[in-house]
C-alpha positions in Angstrom: -35.1 -16.8 -2.8 -33.8 -17.8 0.5 -30.4 -18.7 -1.5 -30.3 -15.4 -3.1 -30.7 -13.7 0.4 -27.7 -15.9 1.7 -25.4 -15.3 -1.3 -25.9 -11.3 -0.9 -25.1 -11.7 3.0 -21.9 -13.7 2.1 -20.9 -11.4 -0.4 -21.4 -8.3 1.7 -19.6 -10.0 4.6 -16.6 -11.0 2.5 -16.6 -7.5 1.1 -16.2 -6.2 4.4 -13.8 -8.4 5.5 -11.5 -7.7 2.6 -11.7 -4.0 3.2 -10.7 -4.2 6.7 -7.7 -6.2 5.6 -7.0 -3.5 3.0 -6.8 -0.9 5.6 -4.4 -2.8 7.8 -2.4 -3.3 5.0 -2.1 0.2 4.1 -0.9 1.2 7.5 1.5 -1.6 7.8 3.1 -0.2 4.4 2.9 2.9 5.5 5.3 2.0 8.9 7.5 0.0 6.7 7.9 2.7 4.5 9.4 4.9 7.0 11.6 2.2 8.1 12.8 1.8 4.6 13.7 5.5 4.2 15.8 5.0 7.3 17.6 1.8 6.5 17.2 1.2 2.8 19.1 -1.8 2.7 16.8 -4.4 4.4 15.1 -7.4 3.0 11.7 -5.6 4.1 12.3 -2.8 1.7 12.5 -5.5 -1.2 9.5 -7.1 0.1 7.7 -3.8 0.2 8.0 -2.9 -3.2 5.8 -6.0 -4.3 3.6 -5.4 -1.4 2.8 -1.9 -2.8 2.2 -3.4 -6.3 -0.5 -5.8 -4.8 -2.2 -3.0 -3.2 -2.2 -1.0 -6.3 -4.1 -3.8 -8.0 -6.7 -3.8 -5.1 -7.3 -0.2 -5.3 -7.4 -0.1 -9.0 -10.4 -2.7 -8.8 -11.9 -0.2 -6.4 -11.5 2.7 -9.2 -9.4 4.7 -6.6 -7.0 6.0 -9.2 -5.5 8.7 -6.9 -4.7 6.2 -4.4 -3.1 3.9 -7.0 -1.0 6.9 -8.2 0.2 7.7 -4.9 1.1 4.3 -4.2 3.1 4.2 -7.5 4.9 7.4 -6.4 5.7 5.7 -3.0 7.0 2.4 -4.6 9.2 4.7 -6.7 10.5 6.5 -3.9 11.3 3.2 -2.1 13.2 1.8 -5.4 15.3 4.9 -5.6 16.4 4.8 -2.1 17.1 1.2 -2.2 18.9 1.4 -5.6 20.5 4.8 -5.5 21.4 4.9 -1.7 22.2 8.7 -0.9 24.7 9.4 1.6 22.3 11.4 3.6 20.9 9.8 6.6 17.7 11.4 6.5 15.9 10.5 3.6 12.2 12.0 3.5 9.3 10.7 1.8 7.3 13.1 -0.1 4.7 10.6 -1.0 3.6 9.2 2.4 1.3 12.4 3.1 -0.1 11.9 -0.3 -0.8 8.0 0.3 -2.5 8.9 3.7 -4.6 11.7 1.9 -5.8 9.6 -1.0 -6.1 6.3 0.5 
């Protein structure tokens, strides 16, 4: 019984740690996304695409499908901005508000 209690406590502590890390990752991704829309040819933008992919897997495991879809949309915008760089200096993301709302 004591073993089971310790196991449950470790699980709860680990779960809370992972959730806190995910929240900071989301804010970091949003901040980096804004920077990518200002200057799309940086290495950060390339790495951000894979970071968003990892976060999509995390929210998928949590059954947060609206969040996953919003992240996919943001990832798509970053890829379009990086590869199909428009001449416009102000590329505004339409997906950032949805990521904030759904995640």
